[in-house]
Backbone bond lengths (Angstrom), bond angles and torsions (degrees), N, CA, C in turn:
res aa  C-N    CA-C-N  psi(-1)  N-CA   C-N-CA  omega(-1)  CA-C   N-CA-C  phi
1 M - - - 1.460 - - 1.524 111.51 -
2 E 1.333 117.65 -6.30 1.464 120.11 -177.33 1.523 112.00 -58.64
3 D 1.351 117.98 -36.35 1.460 121.11 -178.73 1.516 112.36 -63.92
4 F 1.324 116.43 -19.24 1.461 118.70 -178.75 1.515 111.52 -76.88
5 Y 1.343 118.27 -19.59 1.444 121.06 -177.97 1.532 111.10 -79.91
6 K 1.301 117.22 58.69 1.459 121.76 -179.50 1.526 109.45 -133.09
7 P 1.348 117.06 144.22 1.466 120.07 178.95 1.518 113.51 -56.03
8 S 1.328 116.75 -23.19 1.467 119.22 -178.53 1.520 111.81 -68.23
9 H 1.308 117.37 -13.71 1.455 120.86 -178.32 1.533 112.16 -102.70
10 L 1.337 116.40 19.22 1.462 120.13 -177.11 1.524 112.76 -68.51
11 S 1.318 118.12 -12.45 1.472 119.78 177.93 1.519 111.41 -74.82
12 G 1.327 117.22 -9.58 1.460 120.82 174.57 1.513 114.15 83.89
13 L 1.333 114.40 -176.07 1.459 120.66 -179.50 1.524 110.61 -77.53
14 T 1.306 115.38 158.54 1.466 120.56 172.10 1.521 108.90 -88.16
15 S 1.311 116.61 166.26 1.463 121.00 179.14 1.526 110.89 -59.90
16 E 1.333 116.07 -37.77 1.466 119.63 179.44 1.529 110.95 -66.21
17 Q 1.315 117.05 -40.53 1.462 120.23 178.45 1.524 111.54 -65.45
18 V 1.329 116.30 -39.02 1.470 120.13 177.90 1.520 110.56 -61.75
19 Q 1.323 116.70 -45.08 1.465 120.91 179.66 1.527 111.10 -62.18
20 T 1.320 116.24 -40.00 1.466 120.19 178.54 1.523 111.00 -63.75
21 K 1.338 116.09 -41.64 1.463 120.55 178.56 1.530 110.72 -61.14
22 K 1.330 116.68 -43.08 1.460 120.24 179.61 1.518 111.36 -63.78
23 E 1.325 116.33 -41.67 1.461 120.15 179.12 1.523 111.77 -64.89
24 N 1.330 116.91 -27.72 1.464 121.53 179.75 1.526 112.70 -89.88
25 G 1.337 116.49 7.23 1.458 120.35 177.69 1.511 114.84 75.71
26 K 1.334 117.94 23.87 1.453 122.01 -178.66 1.524 111.53 -100.32
27 Q 1.326 117.05 34.40 1.458 122.53 -179.53 1.528 109.42 -99.36
28 N 1.324 115.77 154.19 1.467 121.53 -175.01 1.535 111.45 -81.11
29 I 1.306 116.47 57.79 1.466 121.97 179.34 1.517 108.72 -84.69
30 Q 1.327 116.29 133.13 1.456 120.87 -177.57 1.525 110.71 -68.06
31 P 1.340 117.67 145.59 1.468 120.56 -179.71 1.507 111.88 -65.38
32 E 1.325 116.22 156.96 1.459 121.46 179.90 1.526 110.32 -65.51
33 K 1.344 114.77 155.68 1.462 120.09 179.54 1.528 109.83 -68.19
34 V 1.338 115.04 142.53 1.460 119.35 -178.19 1.527 111.91 -114.02
35 T 1.325 117.00 9.17 1.452 120.05 178.65 1.532 110.30 -83.35
36 K 1.316 115.32 171.44 1.458 120.37 176.91 1.527 109.87 -61.58
37 S 1.318 116.41 144.51 1.459 119.69 173.49 1.527 109.00 -77.91
38 T 1.334 116.27 160.90 1.464 120.47 178.98 1.520 110.59 -60.82
39 N 1.322 117.43 -41.10 1.467 120.70 178.68 1.523 111.62 -62.26
40 Q 1.327 116.66 -38.60 1.460 120.16 179.26 1.528 110.74 -67.07
41 I 1.335 116.79 -39.39 1.465 120.68 177.75 1.525 110.36 -62.62
42 L 1.341 116.71 -44.77 1.467 120.59 178.78 1.529 110.64 -62.18
43 K 1.321 116.36 -44.05 1.464 120.96 -179.39 1.528 111.32 -62.95
44 D 1.333 117.17 -45.27 1.462 121.19 -176.73 1.520 112.41 -65.56
45 N 1.333 117.21 -29.59 1.464 120.32 -178.12 1.527 113.29 -91.06
46 I 1.324 116.58 -27.98 1.468 120.12 -178.06 1.525 111.53 -91.27
47 C 1.316 116.77 -45.60 1.475 120.91 -175.20 1.525 110.50 -88.24
48 T 1.330 115.88 73.03 1.460 121.68 177.99 1.529 109.28 -119.51
49 L 1.343 115.02 157.31 1.466 120.47 178.88 1.527 110.61 -61.63
50 F 1.328 116.19 -39.20 1.465 121.49 179.04 1.526 110.73 -60.00
51 N 1.330 116.88 -47.34 1.468 120.58 179.20 1.521 111.47 -66.01
52 L 1.334 117.25 -36.52 1.459 121.17 -179.39 1.519 111.42 -60.72
53 F 1.332 116.90 -46.90 1.460 120.21 179.97 1.523 111.10 -60.81
54 N 1.334 116.11 -45.14 1.470 120.25 -178.53 1.521 111.79 -66.00
55 V 1.330 117.13 -39.37 1.472 120.23 178.81 1.523 110.83 -66.87
56 M 1.324 117.68 -39.17 1.471 120.65 178.62 1.527 111.07 -64.06
57 I 1.330 116.14 -40.57 1.469 119.83 176.54 1.521 110.45 -65.18
58 A 1.337 116.38 -41.69 1.464 120.35 179.06 1.527 111.16 -63.00
59 I 1.323 117.99 -39.64 1.469 121.51 178.73 1.530 110.17 -64.07
60 A 1.345 115.56 -43.01 1.468 119.23 179.04 1.526 111.10 -61.74
61 L 1.310 117.44 -41.49 1.465 121.29 178.67 1.534 111.01 -66.86
62 A 1.331 116.14 -39.62 1.467 119.87 179.53 1.528 111.08 -65.35
63 L 1.318 118.11 -36.09 1.465 122.03 -178.67 1.518 112.45 -65.75
64 V 1.335 116.96 -27.93 1.475 119.69 178.79 1.524 111.32 -100.51
65 G 1.345 116.81 8.04 1.459 121.41 174.98 1.509 115.43 76.73
66 A 1.336 118.12 19.85 1.470 121.15 -179.81 1.526 109.47 -86.99
67 W 1.322 115.88 65.88 1.466 120.28 -173.36 1.528 113.17 -66.81
68 S 1.348 116.17 -33.54 1.465 118.56 -178.00 1.520 112.23 -68.75
69 N 1.322 117.31 -15.01 1.459 121.15 -179.90 1.528 113.24 -92.71
70 L 1.341 115.58 6.40 1.463 119.54 -176.09 1.526 113.77 -96.36
71 L 1.334 117.29 5.88 1.460 119.45 -176.91 1.528 112.05 -64.06
72 F 1.322 116.86 -25.08 1.467 119.47 -179.40 1.532 112.07 -60.54
73 I 1.326 116.57 -24.17 1.468 119.62 -177.39 1.527 110.92 -66.73
74 L 1.359 116.39 -22.24 1.462 119.61 177.85 1.530 110.64 -66.51
75 I 1.338 116.17 -36.54 1.465 120.07 177.72 1.525 110.02 -65.55
76 I 1.326 115.90 -40.48 1.471 120.34 178.97 1.522 110.20 -63.65
77 A 1.337 116.06 -43.62 1.466 120.44 -179.92 1.531 110.85 -64.32
78 L 1.341 116.37 -41.27 1.459 120.73 -179.82 1.523 110.97 -64.63
79 N 1.323 116.31 -43.08 1.460 120.62 178.67 1.529 111.23 -61.86
80 T 1.327 116.16 -44.03 1.469 120.80 179.17 1.527 110.82 -64.33
81 L 1.326 116.42 -41.41 1.464 121.26 179.97 1.525 111.22 -63.25
82 I 1.338 116.75 -42.36 1.462 120.46 179.21 1.531 110.06 -61.53
83 G 1.333 116.88 -44.27 1.460 120.79 179.09 1.522 112.38 -61.08
84 I 1.339 116.25 -42.46 1.468 120.64 -179.61 1.533 110.80 -65.42
85 V 1.328 116.04 -46.33 1.472 120.44 -178.82 1.526 110.47 -62.47
86 Q 1.334 116.70 -41.73 1.466 120.71 178.74 1.524 110.81 -58.99
87 E 1.321 116.84 -49.36 1.468 120.14 -176.17 1.522 112.06 -68.90
88 L 1.336 117.31 -37.91 1.460 119.89 178.28 1.530 110.66 -65.03
89 H 1.338 115.82 -39.28 1.464 119.70 178.24 1.523 110.45 -65.16
90 A 1.339 116.41 -44.11 1.466 120.44 178.55 1.526 110.64 -63.30
91 K 1.333 117.01 -40.61 1.469 121.62 178.65 1.531 110.52 -60.24
92 K 1.332 116.45 -42.78 1.464 120.87 -179.30 1.522 111.29 -63.90
93 L 1.347 116.35 -42.17 1.467 120.21 -179.74 1.520 111.55 -66.88
94 V 1.336 116.17 -41.76 1.467 120.03 -178.31 1.523 111.09 -66.19
95 E 1.340 116.56 -39.75 1.459 119.86 -178.17 1.530 111.81 -68.62
96 K 1.341 116.77 -21.76 1.465 119.86 177.05 1.521 111.69 -80.20
97 L 1.351 116.02 -13.66 1.456 120.00 -177.57 1.523 110.97 -63.12
98 S 1.307 115.90 121.77 1.459 120.66 179.10 1.514 109.59 -157.32
99 L 1.325 115.35 140.94 1.463 120.13 176.26 1.521 111.60 -87.92
100 L 1.323 116.02 -10.77 1.461 120.57 -178.08 1.516 110.30 -103.38
101 S 1.317 116.39 126.67 1.462 121.06 -179.29 1.526 112.60 -119.14
102 A 1.323 117.26 -13.05 1.470 120.23 -178.35 1.526 109.93 -75.55
103 P 1.330 118.30 121.88 1.472 119.90 -178.72 1.528 113.26 -80.11
104 T 1.351 116.44 -25.04 1.465 119.81 -176.94 1.530 110.44 -132.23
105 A 1.313 115.07 164.72 1.469 121.52 176.69 1.520 108.64 -135.96
106 K 1.337 116.41 146.73 1.464 121.39 177.61 1.527 107.99 -90.06
107 V 1.315 116.66 108.54 1.458 121.88 -174.38 1.529 109.84 -113.12
108 I 1.313 114.84 150.67 1.462 120.32 177.96 1.527 108.37 -112.07
109 R 1.330 114.93 117.95 1.471 120.91 179.00 1.525 108.66 -135.34
110 D 1.305 115.96 139.20 1.462 120.65 -177.67 1.525 111.35 55.26
111 G 1.343 116.06 29.74 1.458 120.70 178.30 1.506 114.94 79.10
112 K 1.338 118.19 3.91 1.462 121.96 -178.34 1.524 110.30 -120.31
113 A 1.329 116.05 143.21 1.460 121.95 179.42 1.527 110.09 -90.78
114 S 1.317 116.02 140.61 1.468 121.04 177.95 1.529 109.43 -155.06
115 E 1.326 115.36 155.71 1.465 121.52 177.98 1.528 108.86 -93.39
116 I 1.323 116.29 127.57 1.471 120.75 178.80 1.523 108.53 -132.87
117 P 1.341 117.96 156.39 1.471 120.32 174.00 1.528 110.07 -60.60
118 V 1.310 117.17 145.63 1.466 120.26 -177.18 1.529 111.35 -61.56
119 Q 1.348 116.86 -24.78 1.463 119.62 178.48 1.522 112.47 -69.01
120 E 1.346 116.34 -16.84 1.461 120.47 -178.38 1.524 112.94 -89.28
121 L 1.317 117.13 -6.02 1.459 119.58 177.91 1.531 110.51 -64.34
122 V 1.325 115.82 146.79 1.458 120.50 176.58 1.521 108.61 -127.23
123 E 1.306 115.82 164.10 1.451 121.00 178.93 1.533 110.35 -60.06
124 E 1.335 116.80 137.08 1.467 125.59 -179.56 1.521 113.35 75.58
125 D 1.333 118.05 8.88 1.465 120.25 171.03 1.525 109.21 -62.72
126 V 1.325 116.51 147.20 1.462 121.68 174.09 1.527 107.93 -97.84
127 V 1.329 116.06 122.06 1.463 122.03 -175.88 1.521 108.89 -117.66
128 A 1.334 115.94 134.52 1.460 121.77 176.85 1.523 109.04 -94.33
129 L 1.324 116.70 127.08 1.464 122.04 -179.27 1.518 109.50 -123.90
130 E 1.328 114.93 146.53 1.457 120.70 177.67 1.514 108.68 -145.51
131 S 1.328 115.24 178.34 1.460 120.85 -176.95 1.536 111.20 -54.63
132 G 1.340 116.02 132.64 1.460 121.70 178.60 1.519 114.26 93.48
133 K 1.339 117.53 -11.41 1.457 121.07 -178.12 1.538 110.41 -89.22
134 Q 1.326 114.78 151.11 1.456 120.31 176.57 1.525 110.43 -99.47
135 V 1.318 116.25 142.28 1.461 121.33 176.61 1.532 107.75 -76.63
136 C 1.341 117.08 116.23 1.463 121.84 -173.66 1.521 113.17 -86.40
137 S 1.332 116.85 -25.38 1.460 121.65 179.79 1.524 108.88 -143.09
138 D 1.306 116.36 148.78 1.459 119.83 175.57 1.523 108.96 -54.29
139 S 1.317 116.50 130.90 1.467 120.48 -172.49 1.522 111.08 -142.60
140 V 1.324 114.10 167.33 1.467 122.29 173.83 1.526 107.62 -121.60
141 I 1.331 116.52 134.59 1.458 120.59 -177.13 1.527 110.26 -73.95
142 L 1.341 115.93 126.68 1.467 122.92 177.31 1.524 111.70 -93.97
143 A 1.345 115.50 -35.54 1.466 120.09 -177.97 1.518 108.85 -155.36
144 G 1.340 116.00 146.85 1.450 121.06 177.29 1.519 113.16 96.88
145 E 1.327 114.76 173.19 1.455 122.04 177.72 1.523 108.79 -135.80
146 V 1.320 116.49 142.07 1.468 121.36 -177.98 1.528 109.44 -143.26
147 E 1.330 114.11 163.41 1.459 121.08 167.62 1.520 107.18 -113.01
148 V 1.336 115.35 136.43 1.467 120.69 -171.36 1.522 110.89 -120.48
149 N 1.324 115.44 139.63 1.463 121.86 172.48 1.523 108.13 -99.99
150 E 1.336 116.92 115.25 1.460 121.72 -178.13 1.528 112.27 -109.82
151 S 1.333 115.77 25.25 1.470 119.81 -174.18 1.526 112.72 -63.39
152 L 1.339 118.32 -32.30 1.464 120.20 178.33 1.525 111.71 -64.84
153 L 1.313 116.51 -25.59 1.467 121.13 -175.67 1.518 112.33 -99.07
154 T 1.331 116.73 -40.12 1.464 120.60 -173.72 1.520 114.20 -111.79
155 G 1.351 116.38 -16.74 1.455 119.78 -176.10 1.515 113.36 85.40
156 E 1.326 117.11 -6.62 1.462 121.95 178.97 1.524 109.86 -92.74
157 S 1.340 116.37 126.14 1.470 120.30 -176.61 1.517 113.44 -91.81
158 D 1.327 118.03 -6.79 1.465 120.07 -179.73 1.532 110.29 -67.00
159 P 1.347 117.14 137.40 1.469 120.11 178.56 1.526 111.51 -65.89
160 V 1.331 115.13 141.91 1.461 121.19 -179.45 1.525 108.51 -113.61
161 P 1.334 118.62 118.92 1.478 120.27 179.69 1.529 111.13 -73.11
162 K 1.328 115.58 138.87 1.462 121.12 179.06 1.529 108.65 -133.41
163 S 1.313 115.75 141.01 1.460 120.65 178.19 1.526 109.50 -136.13
164 V 1.337 116.54 -172.18 1.470 121.46 -175.60 1.535 110.95 -55.47
165 G 1.341 114.82 129.82 1.460 120.88 179.89 1.508 114.29 94.21
166 D 1.349 116.79 -14.04 1.468 119.49 178.86 1.525 110.70 -80.43
167 H 1.333 114.91 155.82 1.461 120.58 -178.72 1.530 110.44 -95.95
168 L 1.319 115.80 140.09 1.456 122.67 173.92 1.528 108.47 -110.98
169 L 1.331 116.40 132.93 1.460 121.26 -179.23 1.518 110.83 -94.92
170 S 1.313 116.32 137.10 1.464 120.47 177.19 1.519 109.38 -59.93
171 G 1.330 115.93 140.67 1.459 121.35 -178.08 1.515 112.96 100.54
172 S 1.337 117.51 -17.31 1.464 120.68 177.51 1.526 109.78 -83.50
173 F 1.350 116.12 163.99 1.462 121.74 -177.75 1.528 110.28 -120.35
174 I 1.329 114.38 143.82 1.467 120.52 173.84 1.518 107.70 -83.90
175 I 1.331 117.51 121.36 1.468 119.45 -178.10 1.528 111.84 -105.16
176 S 1.335 116.85 -16.13 1.470 119.31 173.73 1.524 109.05 -162.75
177 G 1.329 115.22 153.47 1.453 120.62 178.64 1.517 113.60 89.25
178 K 1.339 115.44 176.57 1.455 122.91 177.60 1.527 108.84 -135.23
179 C 1.311 115.77 152.45 1.465 118.73 177.77 1.521 110.27 -160.23
180 K 1.316 114.49 163.82 1.456 121.59 170.55 1.515 107.62 -118.27
181 T 1.318 115.28 133.39 1.463 119.63 -174.05 1.523 111.37 -125.70
182 C 1.312 115.11 159.18 1.458 122.00 174.78 1.523 108.21 -108.17
183 V 1.317 117.12 125.82 1.462 121.56 -179.59 1.526 110.03 -64.89
184 E 1.321 114.70 124.20 1.463 121.26 -176.36 1.534 112.27 -98.65
185 H 1.332 116.03 -41.81 1.463 121.08 179.92 1.526 109.44 -128.82
186 V 1.315 116.80 150.39 1.462 121.91 177.87 1.528 109.36 -133.17
187 G 1.348 115.34 159.09 1.458 120.69 174.61 1.515 113.94 59.33
188 A 1.345 115.31 -133.12 1.462 121.42 -175.78 1.519 113.13 -67.58
189 E 1.332 118.09 -13.77 1.467 121.12 -179.19 1.528 111.94 -80.66
190 N 1.323 117.42 -14.00 1.458 120.98 179.34 1.525 111.00 -65.38
191 Y 1.325 115.69 147.18 1.463 121.40 -179.31 1.531 110.66 -61.29
192 A 1.328 117.41 -44.55 1.462 120.99 -179.30 1.524 111.13 -64.58
193 A 1.329 116.90 -38.06 1.468 120.57 179.50 1.524 111.00 -65.77
194 K 1.333 116.67 -37.50 1.464 120.43 178.93 1.526 110.64 -65.54
195 I 1.331 116.39 -41.63 1.465 119.99 179.14 1.530 110.45 -64.54
196 A 1.345 116.71 -47.40 1.458 120.90 -179.26 1.517 111.17 -63.35
197 C 1.325 117.25 -39.94 1.468 121.72 -179.89 1.524 110.64 -64.22
198 E 1.327 115.90 -40.90 1.468 119.92 179.48 1.519 110.54 -66.64
199 A 1.336 117.05 -37.31 1.459 120.99 179.54 1.522 111.75 -68.59
200 K 1.334 116.84 -32.23 1.462 121.11 -178.14 1.523 113.35 -85.95
201 R 1.322 116.40 -13.55 1.461 119.67 -173.79 1.523 110.94 -60.45
202 L 1.333 115.44 137.77 1.460 121.60 -177.91 1.525 109.88 -70.97
203 R 1.327 115.27 125.01 1.457 120.59 177.59 1.521 108.98 -130.12
204 S 1.315 115.46 148.91 1.457 119.61 174.76 1.524 108.22 -76.81
205 V 1.318 116.03 130.53 1.459 121.60 -177.15 1.525 109.03 -109.13
206 H 1.335 115.70 130.43 1.460 119.61 179.44 1.519 109.97 -82.48
207 S 1.321 115.86 125.00 1.458 122.18 177.39 1.518 107.89 -133.13
208 E 1.332 116.62 125.30 1.461 120.35 -179.76 1.527 111.14 -61.62
209 L 1.333 115.99 -39.47 1.462 119.74 179.87 1.527 111.31 -62.52
210 L 1.343 115.38 -50.32 1.459 119.12 -177.27 1.524 111.65 -69.19
211 S 1.328 117.27 -37.46 1.463 120.47 179.35 1.526 110.58 -64.07
212 S 1.326 116.65 -42.88 1.468 120.57 178.36 1.516 110.78 -64.89
213 M 1.335 115.52 -38.70 1.462 119.49 -179.86 1.527 110.98 -65.34
214 R 1.313 116.57 -39.82 1.466 120.20 179.08 1.523 111.01 -67.14
215 K 1.330 117.12 -37.37 1.463 120.28 178.04 1.525 110.94 -63.08
216 V 1.337 116.11 -42.71 1.476 120.27 178.45 1.521 110.03 -62.99
217 T 1.332 116.82 -43.92 1.467 120.49 -179.32 1.522 111.27 -63.95
218 R 1.336 116.58 -42.98 1.472 119.52 179.02 1.528 111.34 -64.18
219 F 1.323 116.11 -40.88 1.462 120.10 -179.17 1.528 110.95 -64.05
220 T 1.326 116.19 -48.31 1.463 119.15 179.11 1.518 111.43 -68.44
221 G 1.343 116.41 -25.98 1.457 119.71 178.63 1.511 113.17 -61.94
222 F 1.331 116.51 -33.00 1.462 120.17 177.56 1.539 111.53 -74.58
223 L 1.327 116.75 -28.33 1.463 120.56 -174.23 1.515 114.12 -90.23
224 I 1.329 116.62 -33.64 1.465 119.67 -171.16 1.534 113.91 -62.12
225 P 1.346 120.09 -49.40 1.482 118.10 -178.46 1.530 114.17 -58.03
226 P 1.359 119.79 -51.66 1.471 117.90 179.73 1.521 113.35 -66.85
227 L 1.348 116.77 -38.56 1.462 119.36 179.23 1.526 111.27 -67.01
228 G 1.321 116.65 -36.79 1.463 119.77 177.68 1.519 111.61 -61.37
229 I 1.325 116.36 -43.24 1.472 120.36 178.79 1.526 110.41 -64.56
230 L 1.336 115.98 -44.50 1.465 119.82 -179.16 1.531 111.93 -64.12
231 L 1.333 116.05 -42.97 1.465 119.55 179.30 1.528 111.73 -62.72
232 F 1.321 116.19 -41.72 1.470 119.38 179.68 1.536 111.39 -66.53
233 L 1.334 116.72 -44.51 1.468 119.78 179.38 1.525 111.39 -63.17
234 E 1.320 115.88 -39.51 1.466 119.61 179.40 1.525 111.38 -64.94
235 A 1.353 115.79 -41.84 1.464 119.18 -178.83 1.525 111.96 -72.90
236 F 1.314 117.60 -40.30 1.462 120.91 -173.33 1.531 112.43 -80.64
237 F 1.328 116.44 -41.87 1.460 119.21 -174.64 1.531 113.17 -97.02
238 L 1.325 117.31 -44.89 1.463 118.98 -176.50 1.521 112.33 -78.58
239 R 1.338 117.84 -44.74 1.469 119.96 -179.94 1.520 111.63 -87.68
240 G 1.329 116.65 -16.65 1.461 119.70 178.75 1.515 113.94 72.87
241 D 1.339 118.69 27.63 1.468 121.54 179.11 1.529 110.12 -69.29
242 M 1.336 114.30 155.69 1.458 119.55 172.34 1.528 109.27 -65.17
243 L 1.341 116.47 158.33 1.466 120.71 -175.39 1.520 111.91 -56.35
244 N 1.356 115.52 -48.40 1.473 117.79 -176.94 1.529 111.44 -65.26
245 H 1.341 116.68 -37.15 1.464 119.60 179.72 1.527 110.36 -69.23
246 A 1.324 116.56 -38.26 1.471 120.24 178.80 1.524 110.56 -64.09
247 V 1.340 117.09 -41.08 1.468 120.97 178.86 1.522 111.04 -65.60
248 V 1.348 116.36 -42.58 1.466 120.25 -179.02 1.524 111.08 -64.08
249 T 1.317 117.79 -45.61 1.467 120.24 -179.24 1.534 111.33 -66.32
250 T 1.342 115.60 -38.08 1.469 118.80 176.99 1.522 110.77 -64.36
251 A 1.340 116.08 -43.77 1.461 120.82 179.17 1.527 111.02 -61.83
252 A 1.339 116.34 -40.10 1.462 120.05 179.68 1.521 110.86 -62.17
253 G 1.328 116.88 -40.53 1.449 120.27 179.08 1.516 112.42 -67.04
254 L 1.325 116.62 -41.01 1.463 120.57 -178.53 1.524 112.15 -72.21
255 L 1.331 116.38 -38.63 1.466 119.56 -179.39 1.522 111.38 -63.95
256 G 1.317 116.04 -30.34 1.459 119.02 176.88 1.517 112.70 -66.86
257 M 1.337 116.72 -22.26 1.465 121.01 178.85 1.520 112.38 -85.72
258 L 1.320 116.96 -16.37 1.462 121.25 -179.90 1.529 109.32 -95.35
259 P 1.315 118.47 115.00 1.478 121.98 -173.39 1.530 113.09 -76.85
260 K 1.320 114.83 68.69 1.477 118.81 -177.68 1.520 111.52 -62.16
261 G 1.341 115.59 -45.01 1.460 118.97 -178.42 1.513 112.35 -64.24
262 L 1.333 116.70 -38.31 1.460 120.52 179.49 1.520 111.00 -65.79
263 V 1.328 117.03 -42.35 1.466 121.09 178.54 1.518 110.45 -62.06
264 L 1.326 117.12 -45.01 1.463 120.93 179.56 1.524 110.71 -64.45
265 L 1.334 116.82 -40.40 1.467 120.71 179.96 1.522 110.90 -62.83
266 I 1.337 116.78 -41.55 1.463 120.44 178.60 1.528 110.35 -64.31
267 S 1.341 117.40 -43.76 1.463 121.19 -180.00 1.523 111.08 -61.13
268 I 1.329 116.12 -43.57 1.465 119.96 179.92 1.526 110.43 -66.21
269 S 1.350 117.11 -40.16 1.464 120.79 179.71 1.521 110.73 -62.36
270 L 1.339 116.51 -43.56 1.460 120.01 178.67 1.530 111.28 -64.88
271 A 1.340 115.93 -40.53 1.469 119.98 179.91 1.532 110.78 -63.30
272 V 1.354 116.32 -44.30 1.464 120.08 179.11 1.518 110.72 -63.91
273 G 1.345 117.00 -37.46 1.449 121.06 177.84 1.514 112.30 -62.39
274 I 1.334 116.04 -43.37 1.468 121.02 179.67 1.527 110.23 -64.12
275 I 1.340 116.41 -43.41 1.472 120.47 179.67 1.526 110.17 -62.21
276 S 1.342 115.86 -43.24 1.472 119.59 -179.87 1.519 111.52 -62.96
277 L 1.335 116.59 -43.27 1.462 120.00 178.17 1.526 110.99 -62.72
278 G 1.358 115.89 -39.07 1.464 120.01 178.64 1.508 111.94 -63.09
279 I 1.343 116.62 -40.18 1.468 121.10 179.22 1.530 110.07 -66.59
280 M 1.343 116.36 -42.15 1.465 120.43 179.88 1.526 111.25 -65.31
281 A 1.346 115.44 -39.80 1.474 119.17 179.76 1.511 111.29 -68.32
282 G 1.364 115.41 -33.13 1.449 119.11 -179.95 1.517 111.37 -71.47
């Protein structure tokens, strides 16, 4: 593509060349989302060991008609709902993250200038840029001189002079001058797209609160099944309790081992923290 970086090619691509580029996958299509899917968020919050134990206890109580003892399930539902809402909100914010704000680009094709959506750009397109415009794709300057603000990419606000042969990074802004550029990278290959993709990538986050909560759940997970059986056998056979009374007393003992209030308190604390950070950022 080096031969294309010449002033003689300022008339841009032809319609046939553009179509060929699109067929070869050289179009400026944004990369796929890398955040959790909604189904995965629902699964991760609903299908937990903690919820399983509570649901099994609730089913046992329902089978013996102990409906008044099922109110604890509301706390479980509330905790699960808070977790789902938190993650969906975070997913929405992350997916909005983008270094590119320009919806259109001024492109030259068949010797004529026209405005097209940035998604329609193809590799080796000739793009006209001027003061106030954002660089939509990594490009090389064919003609003209400009000063560029790359603060979104590097954090440095000082203007950077660019002339013929210099590279422009997507996400930067033209603050003075005019130029014509040749698109070098499109889609996920763009510098701005790589940064945004890395920022959105799902990573495991260490949290002392959540780690401690998981340790408690795992520890009680080993104890609850055998203790539940022992408590029921002791109540039903040794004390001679009625079936429904034996189930209720067993459930009461097991529910005391499941830290429902602690889980809900942690969820509420995290939710309040997120809201506070959002207010401060706003």
